[in-house]
PLY file of the C-alpha trace (Angstrom):
ply
format ascii 1.0
element vertex 544
property float x
property float y
property float z
element edge 543
property int vertex1
property int vertex2
end_header
2.90 -43.12 14.14
3.15 -43.30 10.37
5.23 -45.65 8.24
5.30 -47.31 4.83
6.36 -50.95 4.89
6.35 -51.86 1.17
6.03 -50.36 -2.32
5.06 -51.78 -5.71
5.03 -50.16 -9.16
2.32 -50.70 -11.78
3.70 -50.60 -15.36
2.50 -47.94 -17.74
-0.71 -48.67 -19.61
-1.90 -51.36 -17.19
-4.24 -49.18 -15.15
-7.69 -48.35 -16.48
-7.91 -44.89 -18.03
-11.09 -44.19 -16.05
-11.29 -46.31 -12.87
-14.73 -47.56 -11.87
-16.54 -46.11 -8.88
-17.62 -48.78 -6.43
-21.41 -49.22 -6.70
-23.39 -51.07 -4.05
-26.17 -52.87 -5.91
-28.51 -55.46 -4.41
-26.15 -58.35 -5.01
-23.14 -56.51 -3.60
-25.15 -55.30 -0.61
-26.13 -58.89 0.17
-22.49 -60.00 -0.11
-21.31 -57.18 2.17
-24.04 -57.94 4.71
-23.03 -61.58 4.90
-19.33 -60.76 5.16
-20.07 -58.17 7.86
-22.16 -60.76 9.71
-19.20 -63.13 9.54
-16.94 -60.50 11.14
-19.59 -59.74 13.75
-19.97 -63.43 14.59
-16.20 -63.64 15.11
-16.31 -60.66 17.47
-19.31 -62.03 19.39
-17.64 -65.40 19.73
-14.51 -63.80 21.17
-16.66 -61.71 23.50
-18.55 -64.77 24.73
-15.31 -66.57 25.48
-14.06 -63.54 27.39
-17.30 -63.18 29.37
-17.37 -66.89 30.13
-13.90 -66.72 31.61
-14.79 -63.56 33.51
-18.03 -65.05 34.88
-16.12 -68.06 36.13
-13.83 -65.82 38.13
-16.73 -63.73 39.48
-18.75 -66.78 40.54
-15.83 -68.32 42.36
-15.35 -65.06 44.26
-19.07 -64.75 45.04
-19.17 -68.16 46.69
-16.65 -66.99 49.28
-18.35 -63.66 50.12
-19.75 -63.14 53.63
-23.46 -62.50 54.25
-22.63 -58.98 55.41
-22.14 -57.97 51.78
-25.86 -58.51 51.11
-26.73 -55.41 53.10
-24.41 -53.35 50.95
-26.08 -54.61 47.79
-29.56 -53.79 49.14
-28.54 -50.22 49.96
-27.09 -49.81 46.45
-30.36 -51.07 44.95
-32.38 -48.55 46.97
-30.10 -45.79 45.70
-30.83 -46.81 42.09
-34.60 -46.69 42.80
-34.37 -43.15 44.13
-32.46 -42.08 41.02
-35.16 -43.65 38.83
-37.85 -41.62 40.63
-35.98 -38.37 39.95
-35.63 -39.15 36.21
-39.24 -40.27 35.73
-40.50 -36.68 35.39
-38.44 -36.28 32.18
-40.21 -39.23 30.49
-36.96 -40.51 28.93
-38.72 -43.67 27.72
-40.40 -41.55 25.02
-37.44 -39.28 24.35
-37.07 -40.38 20.70
-40.80 -40.49 19.95
-42.13 -38.14 17.27
-44.02 -35.09 18.48
-47.39 -34.68 16.76
-49.60 -31.64 16.18
-53.33 -31.25 16.79
-54.13 -33.19 13.60
-51.92 -36.09 14.62
-49.27 -35.21 12.03
-45.61 -35.42 13.15
-43.88 -32.08 13.62
-40.53 -31.40 11.96
-37.91 -28.70 11.87
-39.48 -27.51 8.60
-43.05 -27.11 9.77
-44.24 -25.59 6.47
-42.60 -28.20 4.22
-45.88 -28.80 2.38
-45.86 -25.24 1.06
-42.34 -25.46 -0.34
-41.92 -25.45 -4.11
-40.00 -28.29 -5.74
-38.93 -29.29 -9.25
-39.12 -32.71 -10.86
-35.53 -32.40 -12.15
-32.54 -30.37 -11.05
-32.32 -28.87 -14.53
-35.55 -26.92 -13.84
-34.35 -25.60 -10.45
-32.91 -22.08 -10.95
-30.92 -22.31 -7.72
-28.88 -25.33 -8.85
-26.10 -23.97 -11.05
-23.97 -27.15 -11.30
-25.87 -29.94 -12.98
-25.40 -33.65 -12.24
-23.71 -34.37 -15.53
-21.14 -31.62 -15.00
-20.21 -33.01 -11.55
-19.85 -36.52 -12.97
-17.65 -35.29 -15.82
-15.46 -33.33 -13.41
-15.09 -36.32 -11.08
-14.38 -38.62 -14.02
-11.63 -36.26 -15.22
-10.07 -36.17 -11.72
-9.85 -39.98 -11.68
-8.34 -40.24 -15.17
-4.99 -42.05 -15.49
-3.01 -41.46 -18.67
-1.11 -44.19 -20.56
2.13 -42.37 -19.66
1.37 -42.47 -15.92
2.62 -45.05 -13.43
0.79 -46.21 -10.34
2.81 -46.60 -7.14
1.21 -48.72 -4.42
2.30 -48.01 -0.83
1.41 -50.19 2.15
0.95 -47.69 4.94
0.21 -47.58 8.67
-0.96 -44.23 10.01
-2.08 -43.74 13.62
-2.76 -47.48 13.91
-4.94 -47.39 10.77
-3.73 -49.71 8.00
-4.40 -48.94 4.35
-3.02 -48.95 0.82
-2.27 -45.59 -0.75
-2.50 -45.67 -4.54
-0.32 -42.91 -6.00
-0.15 -41.71 -9.59
3.30 -40.69 -10.82
3.40 -38.25 -13.74
7.01 -38.21 -14.85
6.84 -35.39 -17.37
4.99 -33.14 -14.92
7.22 -34.03 -11.93
4.05 -34.86 -10.02
3.19 -37.53 -7.45
-0.24 -37.56 -5.81
-2.60 -39.92 -3.98
-5.30 -41.14 -6.38
-7.32 -43.18 -3.87
-6.79 -45.51 -0.93
-7.98 -48.88 0.34
-8.62 -49.65 4.00
-7.06 -52.85 5.37
-7.93 -54.97 8.44
-4.33 -55.39 9.65
-0.85 -53.90 9.24
0.40 -54.63 5.68
3.84 -56.21 5.37
4.21 -56.92 1.64
2.50 -56.16 -1.68
2.72 -57.69 -5.16
1.13 -56.39 -8.34
-0.95 -58.91 -10.34
-1.80 -58.66 -14.04
-4.62 -61.19 -13.69
-8.13 -60.69 -12.35
-9.02 -62.74 -9.28
-12.32 -63.44 -7.54
-15.72 -62.04 -8.51
-16.85 -58.93 -10.32
-19.24 -56.47 -8.71
-22.24 -58.20 -10.29
-21.14 -61.57 -8.93
-19.83 -63.09 -12.16
-16.45 -64.82 -12.41
-13.76 -62.53 -13.80
-12.14 -63.04 -17.19
-8.63 -64.33 -16.44
-7.49 -64.39 -20.08
-7.23 -60.62 -20.30
-4.84 -58.26 -18.54
-5.96 -56.72 -15.27
-4.72 -54.45 -12.49
-4.89 -56.15 -9.09
-2.76 -56.11 -5.94
-2.03 -58.92 -3.45
-1.45 -57.78 0.14
0.13 -59.81 2.93
-0.51 -58.59 6.49
0.02 -59.49 10.12
-3.13 -61.58 9.71
-2.44 -64.97 8.10
-4.66 -64.20 5.09
-3.73 -62.63 1.73
-6.19 -60.07 0.39
-6.51 -59.34 -3.34
-7.94 -56.00 -4.44
-8.90 -54.49 -7.79
-6.88 -51.28 -8.27
-9.20 -50.09 -11.04
-12.16 -49.83 -8.63
-12.32 -46.80 -6.34
-13.82 -46.89 -2.82
-13.95 -50.68 -2.50
-15.26 -52.00 0.82
-14.16 -55.64 0.64
-11.44 -57.44 -1.36
-12.22 -59.40 -4.50
-10.68 -62.52 -2.95
-9.06 -63.71 0.27
-6.42 -66.46 0.21
-6.43 -68.36 3.48
-8.81 -69.53 6.17
-10.59 -66.17 6.12
-11.44 -66.82 2.48
-12.73 -70.30 3.27
-14.96 -68.92 6.03
-16.28 -66.23 3.67
-17.08 -68.77 0.96
-18.93 -70.94 3.47
-20.90 -67.96 4.76
-21.80 -66.76 1.26
-22.92 -70.22 0.15
-26.69 -70.33 0.13
-28.11 -72.71 2.71
-24.78 -73.22 4.45
-25.54 -74.19 8.04
-22.28 -75.75 9.05
-20.57 -74.14 12.05
-17.59 -71.99 11.20
-14.25 -73.52 12.11
-12.04 -71.88 14.70
-8.76 -70.47 13.45
-5.98 -73.00 13.79
-2.58 -72.01 15.18
-0.81 -75.11 13.88
0.95 -75.02 10.51
-0.95 -77.00 7.87
-1.16 -77.56 4.12
-4.25 -75.44 3.47
-3.51 -71.94 4.72
-1.06 -69.81 6.72
-1.46 -69.48 10.48
0.90 -66.55 11.05
1.86 -63.25 9.42
2.47 -63.24 5.64
5.92 -61.72 5.08
6.33 -62.00 1.30
4.27 -62.69 -1.84
5.59 -63.34 -5.36
3.56 -63.53 -8.58
4.68 -65.87 -11.35
4.78 -63.74 -14.53
4.85 -66.80 -16.81
2.26 -68.96 -15.05
-0.06 -66.09 -14.20
-2.47 -68.08 -12.05
0.27 -69.00 -9.55
1.09 -66.90 -6.49
3.69 -67.88 -3.88
3.61 -66.68 -0.29
6.02 -66.88 2.65
5.02 -66.69 6.28
6.22 -66.46 9.85
4.74 -69.97 10.27
7.93 -71.20 8.47
6.10 -72.41 5.35
5.94 -71.42 1.68
2.59 -71.87 -0.01
1.60 -71.97 -3.67
-1.85 -70.58 -4.47
-4.06 -71.29 -7.47
-5.68 -67.96 -8.35
-8.34 -69.77 -10.39
-9.77 -71.43 -7.26
-8.20 -69.06 -4.65
-7.08 -72.15 -2.74
-3.69 -73.45 -1.68
-2.33 -75.89 -4.25
0.78 -76.97 -2.31
2.64 -76.21 0.91
6.41 -76.47 1.38
8.55 -76.64 4.53
12.10 -75.93 3.40
13.01 -73.72 6.36
13.17 -73.98 10.16
12.38 -70.34 10.90
10.31 -67.47 9.49
10.41 -67.23 5.68
10.75 -63.55 4.77
11.50 -63.21 1.04
10.53 -64.92 -2.24
11.37 -64.50 -5.92
10.51 -66.57 -9.01
13.28 -67.41 -11.48
12.90 -65.21 -14.61
13.52 -68.13 -17.03
13.17 -71.42 -15.13
9.59 -70.50 -14.41
8.91 -73.15 -11.75
11.99 -72.43 -9.63
11.40 -70.31 -6.54
14.09 -68.62 -4.43
13.27 -68.31 -0.71
15.15 -66.68 2.17
14.61 -67.25 5.87
15.56 -66.16 9.36
17.23 -69.57 9.68
20.09 -67.92 7.71
19.64 -70.05 4.61
18.41 -69.51 1.05
16.79 -72.28 -0.99
16.25 -72.52 -4.77
13.57 -75.17 -5.21
11.61 -76.50 -8.18
7.97 -76.32 -7.11
7.15 -79.33 -9.30
9.41 -81.60 -7.22
8.68 -80.97 -3.54
10.30 -84.22 -2.44
13.63 -83.55 -4.15
16.38 -82.11 -1.97
16.74 -78.47 -2.97
20.09 -76.57 -3.17
20.72 -74.50 -0.06
23.12 -71.64 0.67
24.01 -70.12 4.04
24.82 -66.57 5.21
26.21 -65.03 8.39
22.91 -63.61 9.76
19.15 -63.48 9.16
18.17 -63.06 5.51
16.37 -59.83 4.63
15.77 -60.06 0.86
16.59 -62.35 -2.09
16.66 -61.35 -5.79
17.60 -63.08 -9.04
19.90 -61.20 -11.41
17.47 -60.51 -14.30
20.37 -59.95 -16.72
22.06 -63.28 -15.89
19.70 -65.61 -13.99
22.52 -68.02 -13.14
23.22 -65.63 -10.27
21.23 -64.27 -7.34
21.61 -61.70 -4.56
21.09 -61.98 -0.79
20.95 -59.13 1.72
21.24 -59.74 5.46
20.52 -58.27 8.85
24.22 -57.46 9.36
24.29 -55.15 6.31
26.02 -57.58 3.94
25.17 -58.10 0.25
26.03 -61.55 -1.19
26.26 -62.55 -4.87
25.99 -66.30 -5.55
26.27 -68.59 -8.57
23.51 -71.23 -8.66
25.86 -73.63 -10.45
28.16 -73.71 -7.40
26.15 -75.69 -4.86
27.79 -76.15 -1.43
27.78 -79.51 0.33
26.33 -77.73 3.38
25.08 -74.15 3.97
28.11 -73.43 6.17
30.44 -74.05 3.22
28.76 -71.53 0.91
31.22 -69.39 -1.07
29.75 -66.33 -2.85
31.23 -64.88 -6.02
31.64 -61.70 -3.97
30.17 -60.16 -0.86
29.97 -56.57 0.21
29.53 -54.76 3.54
26.94 -52.41 2.06
25.63 -50.79 5.26
26.49 -50.60 8.93
22.96 -51.81 9.79
20.43 -54.17 8.24
19.92 -54.00 4.46
16.16 -53.90 4.82
15.43 -53.23 1.14
17.14 -54.08 -2.13
16.39 -54.00 -5.84
18.06 -54.74 -9.16
17.30 -52.44 -12.06
15.35 -54.57 -14.59
16.48 -52.47 -17.58
20.04 -51.31 -16.81
22.54 -54.13 -16.13
24.70 -53.75 -13.04
22.58 -51.00 -11.45
21.65 -51.86 -7.83
19.93 -50.01 -4.99
20.15 -50.80 -1.28
18.24 -49.24 1.60
18.94 -49.68 5.28
17.68 -48.98 8.77
20.65 -46.57 8.96
18.38 -44.27 6.83
20.74 -44.32 3.85
19.97 -45.27 0.24
23.00 -46.37 -1.76
23.32 -46.91 -5.51
25.86 -49.39 -6.88
27.53 -50.14 -10.19
28.45 -53.82 -10.62
31.23 -54.43 -13.12
33.22 -57.61 -13.95
35.76 -56.57 -11.32
33.03 -56.28 -8.67
30.64 -53.67 -7.25
31.43 -50.07 -6.39
29.27 -47.50 -4.67
28.26 -44.59 -6.88
26.20 -42.42 -4.52
24.79 -42.50 -0.99
21.79 -40.40 -0.01
19.60 -39.73 3.00
16.26 -38.98 1.35
14.47 -38.03 4.54
12.14 -41.05 4.68
13.52 -42.32 7.99
14.56 -45.95 8.24
14.34 -47.25 4.70
11.91 -50.16 4.26
11.45 -50.17 0.48
13.56 -49.26 -2.57
12.04 -50.22 -5.92
13.01 -49.33 -9.49
10.32 -48.43 -12.02
9.57 -51.32 -14.42
9.35 -49.35 -17.69
12.30 -48.52 -19.94
11.13 -44.90 -20.32
11.50 -44.33 -16.56
14.12 -46.95 -15.76
16.22 -44.55 -13.67
13.30 -43.73 -11.31
13.62 -45.21 -7.83
10.69 -45.20 -5.35
11.82 -45.03 -1.72
9.79 -45.13 1.51
10.29 -45.87 5.17
9.47 -45.17 8.78
8.34 -41.57 8.29
5.38 -42.55 6.11
6.49 -40.60 3.02
7.14 -41.76 -0.57
9.92 -40.21 -2.63
10.56 -40.89 -6.33
14.20 -40.18 -7.14
15.18 -39.60 -10.76
18.68 -41.01 -10.36
19.64 -40.01 -13.92
19.82 -36.39 -12.72
22.59 -37.24 -10.25
26.04 -36.34 -11.67
27.74 -39.45 -10.28
25.10 -41.73 -11.81
25.41 -39.94 -15.15
29.15 -40.58 -15.13
28.83 -44.23 -14.08
26.11 -45.05 -16.64
27.02 -42.52 -19.33
26.13 -44.95 -22.11
22.56 -45.37 -20.78
21.50 -41.78 -20.01
20.37 -39.20 -22.51
22.88 -36.39 -23.19
22.16 -33.09 -21.48
23.85 -29.71 -21.88
24.12 -27.17 -19.10
23.41 -27.50 -15.40
20.96 -30.22 -14.41
18.84 -29.94 -11.27
18.54 -33.20 -9.35
14.92 -34.42 -9.27
13.35 -35.79 -6.08
9.56 -35.98 -6.31
7.25 -36.57 -3.37
4.08 -35.43 -1.64
3.87 -33.39 1.54
5.20 -35.41 4.46
2.84 -36.35 7.28
3.05 -34.20 10.35
3.04 -37.32 12.52
6.23 -39.31 12.37
7.40 -42.56 13.82
8.71 -42.73 17.32
12.42 -42.34 17.92
12.85 -40.32 14.70
15.00 -37.20 14.70
12.82 -34.51 13.09
15.74 -32.18 12.58
17.79 -34.72 10.65
19.12 -33.15 7.42
18.76 -34.72 4.00
22.24 -35.23 2.64
24.22 -37.20 0.12
27.68 -38.25 -0.82
29.06 -39.23 -4.18
31.86 -41.65 -3.72
33.19 -44.97 -4.77
34.52 -47.88 -2.85
33.02 -49.80 0.02
34.57 -52.82 1.66
34.19 -55.86 -0.54
35.46 -59.40 -0.34
35.85 -61.63 -3.38
36.03 -65.41 -3.20
0 1
1 2
2 3
3 4
4 5
5 6
6 7
7 8
8 9
9 10
10 11
11 12
12 13
13 14
14 15
15 16
16 17
17 18
18 19
19 20
20 21
21 22
22 23
23 24
24 25
25 26
26 27
27 28
28 29
29 30
30 31
31 32
32 33
33 34
34 35
35 36
36 37
37 38
38 39
39 40
40 41
41 42
42 43
43 44
44 45
45 46
46 47
47 48
48 49
49 50
50 51
51 52
52 53
53 54
54 55
55 56
56 57
57 58
58 59
59 60
60 61
61 62
62 63
63 64
64 65
65 66
66 67
67 68
68 69
69 70
70 71
71 72
72 73
73 74
74 75
75 76
76 77
77 78
78 79
79 80
80 81
81 82
82 83
83 84
84 85
85 86
86 87
87 88
88 89
89 90
90 91
91 92
92 93
93 94
94 95
95 96
96 97
97 98
98 99
99 100
100 101
101 102
102 103
103 104
104 105
105 106
106 107
107 108
108 109
109 110
110 111
111 112
112 113
113 114
114 115
115 116
116 117
117 118
118 119
119 120
120 121
121 122
122 123
123 124
124 125
125 126
126 127
127 128
128 129
129 130
130 131
131 132
132 133
133 134
134 135
135 136
136 137
137 138
138 139
139 140
140 141
141 142
142 143
143 144
144 145
145 146
146 147
147 148
148 149
149 150
150 151
151 152
152 153
153 154
154 155
155 156
156 157
157 158
158 159
159 160
160 161
161 162
162 163
163 164
164 165
165 166
166 167
167 168
168 169
169 170
170 171
171 172
172 173
173 174
174 175
175 176
176 177
177 178
178 179
179 180
180 181
181 182
182 183
183 184
184 185
185 186
186 187
187 188
188 189
189 190
190 191
191 192
192 193
193 194
194 195
195 196
196 197
197 198
198 199
199 200
200 201
201 202
202 203
203 204
204 205
205 206
206 207
207 208
208 209
209 210
210 211
211 212
212 213
213 214
214 215
215 216
216 217
217 218
218 219
219 220
220 221
221 222
222 223
223 224
224 225
225 226
226 227
227 228
228 229
229 230
230 231
231 232
232 233
233 234
234 235
235 236
236 237
237 238
238 239
239 240
240 241
241 242
242 243
243 244
244 245
245 246
246 247
247 248
248 249
249 250
250 251
251 252
252 253
253 254
254 255
255 256
256 257
257 258
258 259
259 260
260 261
261 262
262 263
263 264
264 265
265 266
266 267
267 268
268 269
269 270
270 271
271 272
272 273
273 274
274 275
275 276
276 277
277 278
278 279
279 280
280 281
281 282
282 283
283 284
284 285
285 286
286 287
287 288
288 289
289 290
290 291
291 292
292 293
293 294
294 295
295 296
296 297
297 298
298 299
299 300
300 301
301 302
302 303
303 304
304 305
305 306
306 307
307 308
308 309
309 310
310 311
311 312
312 313
313 314
314 315
315 316
316 317
317 318
318 319
319 320
320 321
321 322
322 323
323 324
324 325
325 326
326 327
327 328
328 329
329 330
330 331
331 332
332 333
333 334
334 335
335 336
336 337
337 338
338 339
339 340
340 341
341 342
342 343
343 344
344 345
345 346
346 347
347 348
348 349
349 350
350 351
351 352
352 353
353 354
354 355
355 356
356 357
357 358
358 359
359 360
360 361
361 362
362 363
363 364
364 365
365 366
366 367
367 368
368 369
369 370
370 371
371 372
372 373
373 374
374 375
375 376
376 377
377 378
378 379
379 380
380 381
381 382
382 383
383 384
384 385
385 386
386 387
387 388
388 389
389 390
390 391
391 392
392 393
393 394
394 395
395 396
396 397
397 398
398 399
399 400
400 401
401 402
402 403
403 404
404 405
405 406
406 407
407 408
408 409
409 410
410 411
411 412
412 413
413 414
414 415
415 416
416 417
417 418
418 419
419 420
420 421
421 422
422 423
423 424
424 425
425 426
426 427
427 428
428 429
429 430
430 431
431 432
432 433
433 434
434 435
435 436
436 437
437 438
438 439
439 440
440 441
441 442
442 443
443 444
444 445
445 446
446 447
447 448
448 449
449 450
450 451
451 452
452 453
453 454
454 455
455 456
456 457
457 458
458 459
459 460
460 461
461 462
462 463
463 464
464 465
465 466
466 467
467 468
468 469
469 470
470 471
471 472
472 473
473 474
474 475
475 476
476 477
477 478
478 479
479 480
480 481
481 482
482 483
483 484
484 485
485 486
486 487
487 488
488 489
489 490
490 491
491 492
492 493
493 494
494 495
495 496
496 497
497 498
498 499
499 500
500 501
501 502
502 503
503 504
504 505
505 506
506 507
507 508
508 509
509 510
510 511
511 512
512 513
513 514
514 515
515 516
516 517
517 518
518 519
519 520
520 521
521 522
522 523
523 524
524 525
525 526
526 527
527 528
528 529
529 530
530 531
531 532
532 533
533 534
534 535
535 536
536 537
537 538
538 539
539 540
540 541
541 542
542 543
């Protein structure tokens, strides 16, 4: 099985030109050893609990056994003794011992090693044609990221192995390739790019949070949020962990800490999540704030300075699946839930009753309109796209009246994005495997093009953040492949947004850029399914 659950773009110029190779020095080795010991202690504790329960069952059964079973055990013991006698001639107790020669020196595969010639440096060895410096320069060049490149971060599950794939997208070269990857402890569900450094540097010093950085926050099936440095290749552990796992790590790493580690709580609390993290949202104005939504029905606000939870909110009665900060009212957070409501709350006033809107089914995603933040979008499990005005607050969620709503797909609208540069340009993706592009005008939305991009069920559709590549749309889904679609090369898009695309004479080939698809695909996928498209306008829409 292979699938990609979420995608995030990194703006141009934010990644380091030459990423740093992860180096395990003495301090980092000590940190890794302690963190590994913490994981091992968790595993041993679970094993002890399992053995204790098993021993209880075995002992209760043993008390009721008849004496006749003793004879069987004695015969089995005699059988083991006979087997031991047969193996004694092979002297397996000294199997791994070193064999020595007449002088007492250990023998090796290279018995004449003492007579071999060696050189103090590789530069003097005539048989070494590629010197160390040349290898380092070549590797450094392979890792280079140009200021005109974009990073694309994909949260991927492949054969039950969870990891982040960090792609580099070269627009001018029509190239998309995997730069490096990061192993994860659990299936990733959401990712959010951070422009602030979090946690500790490799030498143990606190990072400089005043400068720009290139980090990623990852929410998984585990209740913790891991934060990784994208400019460091081959990392073994995250820079920071938000949640109880981070608290346990801090306690373990604290010198002289002897206090017994707390067991993981299953009850919702104000300090950390206790269930899967379904959404994370970075505040671009207050850069040290990160919001998270969880299946434990809470929204939490994290202080990235301390990596601790600053406040917990309980606005919903079911899983909270989507978050988005207001682009101008920088303390207002939009949240959507499986309780079929959306809340726009000011995080500074947790006790104030927040406006609430209702929809016909479970919420999938919520987005503010970046070109007019008085409005926001909601997509639902029943394939409907809602457009609401924040100034029209219903007396109850059941009485919500959107500006317009649209039956965008026959199945769930599992992904949605608003183009941050081009007003009125929307993208929806669905479990029906279709990606649709929309043009929203004062009279309402109209579909411009519908495509099956061959990614399976669509789980992520995200526009590039930079004006130079504003028509690029990254798409991924249940087949584990990423496709970057240059929508400006589609004739229908060029007609709909003629005033925003560069003029072009002659025939234009439509650009769809990806890497080779994995041979292993998700279950229940039709491998022979064709990639098709339709350019059309007009889907069912209701205006209120």
